[in-house]
C-alpha positions as CSV (number, residue, x, y, z in Angstrom):
1,M,107.8,-12.2,145.5
2,A,107.7,-9.1,143.2
3,R,105.1,-7.8,140.9
4,F,106.7,-8.5,137.6
5,V,105.1,-5.8,135.5
6,R,106.3,-2.5,137.0
7,W,104.7,0.8,136.1
8,T,108.0,2.7,135.9
9,A,110.6,4.3,133.7
10,L,112.4,1.0,134.2
11,T,114.8,1.3,131.3
12,V,116.4,4.4,133.0
13,A,116.7,2.7,136.4
14,A,118.0,-0.5,134.9
15,G,120.6,1.1,132.7
16,L,119.7,-1.1,129.8
17,L,119.7,1.6,127.2
18,A,120.8,5.1,126.5
19,A,117.5,6.9,126.3
20,G,117.1,10.2,124.6
21,C,118.9,9.1,121.4
22,G,118.4,11.2,118.3
23,G,115.6,10.2,115.9
24,S,114.5,11.0,112.4
25,S,111.8,13.5,111.7
26,D,108.3,12.1,112.1
27,D,105.1,12.8,110.1
28,S,102.2,14.1,112.1
29,S,98.5,14.1,111.6
30,D,98.3,17.6,113.2
31,N,98.5,20.2,110.5
32,G,97.2,22.9,112.7
33,K,99.1,25.0,115.2
34,G,97.1,23.8,118.2
35,T,96.2,26.1,121.1
36,S,97.9,27.7,124.0
37,A,97.9,26.6,127.6
38,P,97.4,29.3,130.3
39,P,100.5,31.4,131.2
40,A,102.9,29.4,133.4
41,A,102.7,32.0,136.2
42,E,98.9,32.3,136.3
43,S,97.7,32.6,139.9
44,S,96.2,29.6,141.6
45,G,93.7,28.9,144.3
46,G,95.1,28.6,147.8
47,A,95.2,24.8,148.1
48,A,97.5,25.1,151.0
49,S,95.0,27.2,153.0
50,G,93.8,25.6,156.1
51,L,97.1,23.9,156.8
52,P,99.2,24.9,159.8
53,A,101.9,27.5,159.3
54,S,104.5,25.0,160.4
55,L,103.8,23.2,157.1
56,T,103.0,26.1,154.7
57,G,105.8,28.3,156.0
58,Q,108.6,25.8,155.6
59,K,111.8,27.0,154.1
60,L,113.7,24.3,152.3
61,D,117.3,24.1,153.4
62,W,118.9,23.1,150.1
63,G,122.4,21.6,150.5
64,A,124.8,19.0,149.1
65,C,123.2,15.6,148.4
66,K,124.5,12.6,150.3
67,A,124.7,9.0,149.3
68,T,121.6,6.9,149.9
69,D,120.8,3.2,149.8
70,D,119.3,3.7,146.3
71,A,122.2,6.0,145.2
72,P,125.5,4.9,146.8
73,A,127.4,7.7,145.0
74,P,126.0,11.2,145.5
75,P,125.3,13.2,142.3
76,G,127.3,16.1,141.0
77,D,127.6,19.6,142.5
78,E,124.7,20.9,140.3
79,W,122.3,18.9,142.4
80,Q,120.9,20.0,145.8
81,C,118.9,18.1,148.3
82,A,116.4,19.1,151.0
83,T,113.7,17.7,153.3
84,L,110.0,18.6,153.3
85,K,107.8,17.9,156.2
86,V,104.3,16.6,155.4
87,P,101.5,15.2,157.7
88,L,101.5,11.5,158.3
89,D,97.7,11.6,158.1
90,W,96.3,14.3,155.9
91,A,93.0,14.1,157.9
92,K,95.1,15.4,160.8
93,P,97.4,18.0,159.3
94,E,98.4,19.3,162.8
95,G,99.5,15.9,164.0
96,R,102.6,13.8,163.4
97,T,104.8,14.7,160.4
98,I,107.1,12.6,158.2
99,D,110.1,13.7,156.1
100,L,110.2,13.6,152.3
101,A,113.6,13.7,150.5
102,L,113.7,16.2,147.6
103,I,116.3,16.8,144.9
104,R,116.7,19.6,142.4
105,S,119.0,21.2,139.8
106,E,118.2,24.8,139.1
107,A,117.3,26.0,135.6
108,D,120.3,26.4,133.2
109,G,118.9,29.5,131.4
110,D,117.9,33.0,132.5
111,D,114.3,32.8,131.4
112,R,113.1,30.6,134.3
113,I,109.5,29.4,134.4
114,G,109.5,27.6,137.7
115,S,109.8,24.0,139.1
116,L,109.1,20.9,136.9
117,L,108.3,17.9,139.2
118,F,109.1,14.4,138.0
119,N,107.7,11.1,139.1
120,F,109.2,8.1,137.3
121,G,106.7,5.5,138.3
122,G,106.7,2.2,140.2
123,P,104.9,2.9,142.3
124,G,107.9,3.0,144.6
125,G,110.6,4.4,142.4
126,S,113.1,6.8,143.9
127,G,113.1,10.2,142.3
128,V,116.1,11.3,144.3
129,S,118.3,8.6,142.7
130,T,116.6,8.6,139.2
131,M,116.4,12.4,138.5
132,P,120.2,13.0,138.0
133,A,120.3,10.0,135.5
134,Y,117.3,11.3,133.6
135,A,118.4,14.9,133.4
136,S,120.3,14.5,130.1
137,I,117.1,13.3,128.5
138,V,115.2,16.5,129.5
139,S,118.1,18.9,129.0
140,V,116.0,21.2,126.8
141,L,113.4,21.5,129.6
142,H,116.1,22.2,132.1
143,E,116.9,25.5,130.4
144,R,113.7,27.0,131.8
145,Y,112.8,24.8,134.7
146,D,114.4,23.7,137.9
147,L,114.3,19.9,137.6
148,V,112.8,18.6,140.9
149,S,112.0,15.1,142.1
150,W,111.4,13.3,145.4
151,D,111.1,10.0,147.1
152,P,107.4,9.6,147.8
153,R,106.3,8.6,151.2
154,G,107.3,5.1,152.0
155,V,110.0,5.1,149.4
156,G,113.8,5.3,149.7
157,A,114.9,8.2,151.8
158,S,111.3,9.2,152.6
159,E,110.6,6.8,155.4
160,G,111.3,3.9,153.0
161,I,109.6,0.7,154.0
162,R,111.6,-2.6,154.0
163,C,109.4,-5.6,154.5
164,R,112.1,-8.4,154.5
165,S,115.8,-8.9,154.7
166,D,118.0,-9.5,151.7
167,K,118.4,-13.1,152.8
168,E,114.6,-13.5,152.9
169,I,114.2,-11.9,149.5
170,Q,116.7,-14.4,147.9
171,A,115.0,-17.3,149.7
172,A,111.7,-16.2,148.2
173,E,113.1,-16.6,144.7
174,A,112.5,-20.3,145.1
175,V,108.8,-19.8,145.5
176,D,106.8,-20.9,142.4
177,I,104.7,-17.9,141.3
178,S,102.6,-20.0,138.9
179,P,101.9,-23.0,141.2
180,D,101.1,-26.3,139.7
181,T,100.3,-28.3,142.8
182,S,98.5,-27.8,146.1
183,A,101.8,-27.7,147.9
184,E,103.1,-25.0,145.6
185,E,99.9,-23.0,146.1
186,T,100.2,-23.2,149.9
187,A,103.8,-22.0,149.7
188,Y,102.9,-19.2,147.3
189,F,100.2,-17.7,149.4
190,R,102.1,-18.3,152.7
191,D,104.9,-16.2,151.3
192,S,102.5,-13.5,150.2
193,A,101.0,-13.3,153.7
194,A,104.4,-13.2,155.3
195,F,105.5,-10.3,153.1
196,G,102.5,-8.3,154.2
197,K,103.2,-9.0,157.9
198,G,106.8,-8.0,157.4
199,C,105.6,-4.7,155.9
200,E,103.2,-4.1,158.8
201,E,106.0,-4.7,161.4
202,S,108.4,-2.4,159.5
203,A,106.0,0.5,158.7
204,G,103.6,0.6,161.6
205,K,101.1,3.4,161.2
206,L,102.7,4.6,158.0
207,L,101.4,1.5,156.2
208,A,97.9,3.1,156.0
209,H,99.2,6.4,154.8
210,V,101.2,5.7,151.6
211,S,98.4,5.9,149.1
212,T,98.5,7.7,145.7
213,T,96.0,10.2,147.2
214,D,98.4,10.9,150.1
215,T,101.2,11.5,147.7
216,A,99.1,13.8,145.5
217,R,98.4,16.0,148.5
218,D,102.1,16.0,149.4
219,M,102.8,17.3,145.9
220,D,100.5,20.3,146.3
221,L,102.2,21.2,149.6
222,M,105.5,20.8,147.8
223,R,104.4,23.1,145.0
224,H,103.5,25.7,147.6
225,V,106.7,25.5,149.5
226,L,108.8,25.6,146.3
227,G,107.1,28.9,145.5
228,D,105.2,27.8,142.4
229,S,101.7,29.2,141.8
230,K,101.0,26.3,139.4
231,M,102.0,22.7,139.3
232,H,104.2,21.8,136.3
233,Y,104.7,18.1,136.3
234,F,106.1,15.2,134.2
235,G,104.7,11.8,135.2
236,I,105.9,8.6,133.7
237,S,104.1,5.2,133.9
238,Y,102.6,5.0,137.5
239,G,103.4,8.7,137.6
240,T,100.6,9.3,135.1
241,E,98.0,7.9,137.6
242,L,99.5,10.1,140.3
243,G,99.3,13.1,138.0
244,G,95.7,12.3,137.2
245,V,94.8,12.0,140.9
246,Y,96.5,15.3,141.5
247,A,94.6,17.0,138.7
248,H,91.3,15.7,140.2
249,L,92.1,17.0,143.7
250,F,93.6,20.3,142.6
251,P,92.3,21.2,139.1
252,K,92.8,24.9,139.6
253,N,96.5,24.4,140.4
254,V,97.2,22.5,137.2
255,G,99.9,24.2,135.1
256,R,101.6,22.1,132.4
257,L,101.2,18.4,133.0
258,V,102.7,15.7,130.8
259,L,101.5,12.1,131.3
260,D,103.7,9.6,129.4
261,A,103.2,5.8,129.3
262,V,99.8,6.1,130.8
263,V,98.2,3.8,133.3
264,D,94.5,3.0,132.5
265,P,92.4,4.8,135.1
266,S,89.3,2.8,134.2
267,A,90.9,-0.6,135.0
268,D,90.6,-2.3,138.4
269,A,93.3,-4.7,139.7
270,V,92.2,-7.6,137.5
271,G,91.8,-5.3,134.6
272,H,95.3,-4.0,134.9
273,A,96.7,-7.5,135.0
274,K,94.8,-8.3,131.8
275,N,96.0,-5.1,130.2
276,Q,99.6,-5.9,131.0
277,T,99.3,-9.5,129.9
278,L,98.1,-8.2,126.6
279,G,100.7,-5.5,126.4
280,F,103.6,-7.7,127.0
281,Q,102.4,-10.4,124.6
282,R,102.1,-7.7,121.9
283,A,105.7,-6.6,122.7
284,L,106.8,-10.2,122.6
285,N,105.0,-10.7,119.3
286,D,106.8,-7.7,117.8
287,Y,110.1,-8.9,119.2
288,L,109.6,-12.4,117.7
289,K,108.6,-10.9,114.3
290,S,111.9,-8.8,114.4
291,T,113.8,-12.1,114.7
292,G,111.9,-13.7,111.8
293,Q,109.9,-16.0,114.0
294,N,106.2,-16.8,113.9
295,P,104.8,-15.1,117.1
296,E,102.5,-18.0,118.0
297,Q,105.3,-20.6,117.6
298,G,107.9,-18.4,119.2
299,S,105.7,-17.8,122.2
300,R,105.0,-21.5,122.7
301,K,108.7,-22.2,122.5
302,I,109.4,-19.7,125.3
303,A,106.5,-21.1,127.4
304,D,107.9,-24.6,127.0
305,L,111.4,-23.3,128.1
306,L,109.8,-21.9,131.2
307,Q,108.1,-25.2,131.9
308,R,111.4,-27.0,131.6
309,I,113.1,-24.6,133.9
310,D,110.2,-25.0,136.4
311,A,111.0,-28.8,136.4
312,E,114.8,-28.3,136.6
313,P,116.3,-24.9,137.3
314,L,119.3,-24.0,135.1
315,P,122.9,-23.6,136.4
316,T,124.5,-20.2,136.2
317,S,128.0,-18.9,136.6
318,T,127.2,-18.3,140.3
319,E,126.1,-20.7,143.0
320,R,122.5,-19.6,142.4
321,K,120.2,-21.5,140.1
322,L,117.9,-19.9,137.5
323,T,114.4,-20.7,138.7
324,Q,111.2,-20.3,136.6
325,T,110.4,-17.2,138.5
326,L,113.8,-15.6,137.8
327,A,113.7,-16.7,134.1
328,F,110.3,-15.0,133.7
329,T,111.6,-11.8,135.3
330,G,114.6,-11.9,133.0
331,I,112.4,-12.1,130.0
332,I,110.2,-9.2,131.1
333,L,112.9,-6.6,131.5
334,P,114.3,-6.4,127.9
335,L,110.7,-6.0,126.5
336,Y,110.6,-2.5,128.1
337,S,112.8,-1.2,125.3
338,K,113.3,-2.2,121.7
339,S,117.0,-1.4,122.0
340,S,117.2,-4.3,124.5
341,W,115.8,-6.9,122.2
342,P,119.2,-8.3,121.1
343,T,120.0,-8.8,124.8
344,L,116.8,-10.9,125.1
345,T,117.9,-13.0,122.0
346,S,121.3,-13.9,123.5
347,A,119.8,-14.7,126.9
348,L,117.1,-17.0,125.5
349,E,119.7,-18.7,123.2
350,A,121.9,-19.4,126.2
351,A,119.0,-20.7,128.3
352,E,118.0,-23.1,125.5
353,Q,121.6,-24.4,125.7
354,G,121.3,-24.9,129.5
355,N,123.0,-21.8,130.7
356,G,120.9,-19.5,132.9
357,S,123.5,-16.8,133.6
358,A,122.2,-14.1,131.2
359,L,118.6,-14.4,132.2
360,L,119.7,-14.4,135.9
361,A,121.6,-11.1,135.3
362,L,118.5,-9.6,133.7
363,A,116.3,-10.7,136.6
364,D,118.8,-9.2,139.1
365,R,118.8,-5.9,137.3
366,Y,115.0,-5.9,137.3
367,N,114.9,-6.8,141.0
368,E,117.6,-4.2,141.7
369,R,120.0,-6.7,143.3
370,D,123.7,-5.8,143.3
371,A,126.7,-8.1,143.1
372,S,126.9,-8.4,146.8
373,G,123.4,-9.7,147.1
374,R,121.8,-6.5,148.4
375,Y,118.4,-5.5,147.1
376,T,116.8,-2.0,147.1
377,T,113.4,-1.5,148.6
378,T,111.6,-0.5,145.4
379,T,109.5,-3.7,145.2
380,H,108.6,-3.3,148.9
381,S,107.4,0.3,148.4
382,Q,105.6,-0.7,145.1
383,R,103.6,-3.3,147.0
384,V,102.6,-1.3,150.0
385,I,101.4,1.6,147.8
386,S,99.5,-0.4,145.3
387,C,97.9,-2.7,148.0
388,L,96.7,0.4,149.8
389,D,95.3,1.8,146.6
390,D,93.6,-1.4,145.3
391,K,90.3,-2.3,147.0
392,Q,89.8,-5.4,144.8
393,R,91.3,-8.5,146.3
394,P,90.6,-11.7,144.3
395,T,90.7,-14.9,146.4
396,P,92.9,-17.9,145.4
397,E,89.8,-19.6,144.0
398,E,88.8,-16.6,142.0
399,A,92.3,-16.4,140.5
400,K,92.1,-20.0,139.5
401,K,88.9,-19.3,137.6
402,L,90.6,-16.4,135.8
403,L,93.6,-18.5,134.6
404,P,92.1,-19.8,131.4
405,E,91.3,-16.3,130.2
406,F,94.8,-15.1,131.1
407,E,96.5,-18.0,129.4
408,E,94.4,-17.4,126.3
409,I,95.7,-13.9,126.1
410,S,99.3,-15.1,126.6
411,P,100.8,-18.6,127.1
412,V,104.0,-16.9,128.4
413,F,102.7,-14.1,130.7
414,G,99.1,-15.3,131.4
415,P,99.8,-17.9,134.1
416,F,102.1,-15.6,136.2
417,L,99.9,-12.5,136.0
418,G,96.7,-14.5,136.5
419,W,98.0,-15.9,139.8
420,D,99.4,-12.5,140.7
421,T,95.8,-11.1,140.9
422,A,95.3,-13.0,144.2
423,G,98.9,-13.3,145.4
424,W,100.0,-9.7,145.3
425,C,97.8,-8.4,148.2
426,H,96.9,-11.7,149.8
427,E,95.9,-11.2,153.5
428,W,97.1,-7.6,153.3
429,P,97.0,-5.9,156.7
430,V,95.1,-2.7,155.6
431,A,92.1,-2.3,153.3
432,G,92.4,-0.8,149.8
433,Q,91.0,2.6,149.1
434,F,89.4,2.4,145.6
435,D,88.5,0.1,142.7
436,T,89.7,2.7,140.2
437,P,91.3,6.1,140.8
438,E,89.2,9.3,140.2
439,V,91.0,11.5,137.7
440,S,88.2,13.8,136.4
441,A,89.5,17.3,136.5
442,P,86.9,19.8,135.3
443,G,88.3,23.3,135.1
444,A,91.9,22.2,134.8
445,A,94.2,23.6,132.1
446,P,94.9,21.2,129.2
447,I,96.9,18.1,130.2
448,L,99.1,16.4,127.6
449,V,98.5,12.6,127.5
450,V,101.1,10.6,125.6
451,G,100.4,7.0,124.4
452,N,102.7,4.6,122.7
453,T,101.1,1.9,120.5
454,G,103.8,-0.6,121.3
455,D,104.0,0.0,125.1
456,P,104.2,-3.4,126.9
457,A,103.6,-2.3,130.5
458,T,101.0,0.4,130.0
459,P,99.1,-0.5,126.8
460,Y,98.1,2.3,124.5
461,E,94.4,2.0,125.1
462,G,94.9,3.3,128.6
463,A,96.1,6.7,127.3
464,R,92.9,7.3,125.4
465,R,90.8,6.4,128.5
466,M,92.9,8.7,130.7
467,A,92.4,11.6,128.2
468,D,88.6,10.9,128.2
469,E,88.3,10.6,132.0
470,L,90.3,13.9,132.6
471,G,87.4,15.5,130.8
472,K,86.6,17.4,127.6
473,G,89.0,20.2,126.9
474,V,91.4,18.9,129.6
475,G,92.8,15.6,128.3
476,V,94.8,16.2,125.1
477,M,95.9,13.0,123.3
478,L,99.3,12.6,121.6
479,T,100.0,9.2,120.0
480,W,103.4,7.7,119.0
481,K,103.4,4.7,116.8
482,G,106.5,3.2,118.4
483,D,107.8,0.4,120.7
484,G,108.9,0.4,124.3
485,H,107.7,1.8,127.6
486,G,107.3,5.6,127.2
487,A,107.6,8.0,124.3
488,Y,109.6,11.1,125.3
489,G,113.3,10.7,124.6
490,S,112.8,7.4,122.7
491,G,113.8,8.6,119.3
492,S,110.8,10.5,117.9
493,D,111.6,14.1,117.1
494,C,107.8,14.6,116.6
495,V,107.0,13.5,120.1
496,D,109.9,15.4,121.7
497,S,109.3,18.6,119.9
498,T,105.5,18.5,120.7
499,I,106.1,17.9,124.4
500,N,108.9,20.6,124.5
501,A,106.6,23.2,122.9
502,Y,103.9,22.4,125.4
503,V,106.1,22.5,128.5
504,L,108.2,25.4,127.4
505,N,105.8,27.6,125.6
506,G,102.3,26.4,126.6
507,T,101.5,25.3,123.0
508,V,98.8,22.7,123.2
509,P,98.7,20.3,120.2
510,K,95.6,19.4,118.5
511,D,93.8,16.6,120.4
512,G,94.6,13.3,118.5
513,K,97.9,14.3,117.0
514,V,99.8,11.2,115.8
515,C,103.6,10.9,115.5
516,S,104.4,7.9,113.2
């Protein structure tokens, strides 16, 4: 079972669209020149002090990148890879270490500022495999920054956790994730518990040390070893939560931080599920309007289609059937990007005619399943990180009581995300760490928070809350009135130029600037 609403730059990883397309000039509500961020090379506090020299004195041995499970073909010669050692347990920095996989491409121009770290979300997304694909979108930033990313602990080439085999993953596709009977409920929660046990067997002691806080501490050691006095960072989706936690822990080391497609730091696990149910329903409404349909009627039509598939899975061009779970996943993916809406139209039309092949292909892309039936470990890492973070664990009975509220928000997404509140971390082997992450960062340099009014996975309201919780004078809000998950490189010259000016020149826009 996978969490179906992923906090990640999914459109890049899925290859559904060519991001970074040109856009027309946008109007802006900011008529002023804004302010300036501190100089990029301003000295920082010694956050690495107190750590053993074996960690702080590391010299990264950059060399040619090799193929990985997440990137079967190595990137071009302009990319270099290295390994960074970090403590398994940050409470015991002189104890056992683990290896983190890093990737970089050095700055193109002569006027280099430093390193610009990227986290593409998930949690659980591989930065090593995604960074080369994303480089063309941030080519302007590449002129003055080394582009750097990494596989966070528990992800991909950094002690990646695999909780079940490919065969077991495919078998779990038959599990009904919106159970209608007691037998289906039993199967659903049994599968959830089995997944957690598989993670525990695979990860061992690492399972209790893959939290967002652990990774934020890894980032500051990374900053130090890379030779940067300040952290310059671009976080997308879940990467915004990671960036907020970093700013809270190391406010004096904040340089230029961009948080795009922002996770609401004030929401607990149930709150996030409600936010995402609302966000995807909004995106579905916009999609249906674009096709000339009434959103309420169109949503009911899709909900009815899912019910029919639940009763009788659809045949496909392969030996696999399109189950309700797979159909739902296939519908989710194209809503991440407006450019993928035509793909959704053709897939739904085919399903209405009894052919599930197109929705199955979309689901496989979301689940990162290749033609040979092999799955990546992204969803495994996503679950072990989020379940270690989230302290809130609704019971099956509590989830049942939430269902009417979720279904009222959305007849399409509500049933699935309502049950997910209990199923995702059911009987998880380790306790969660917080109800909501702490992101207040008094004394930090201004942080640019970018919200998209039509974002399905991280609804716009979360960006304003992030800006507020970072603190007065720290969180600077930039709004884009657009559709899709994330704003930078999505067709708005206003958004791109504002972010570029901030990252390259330290120009902080007026708080509340709007790109229409």
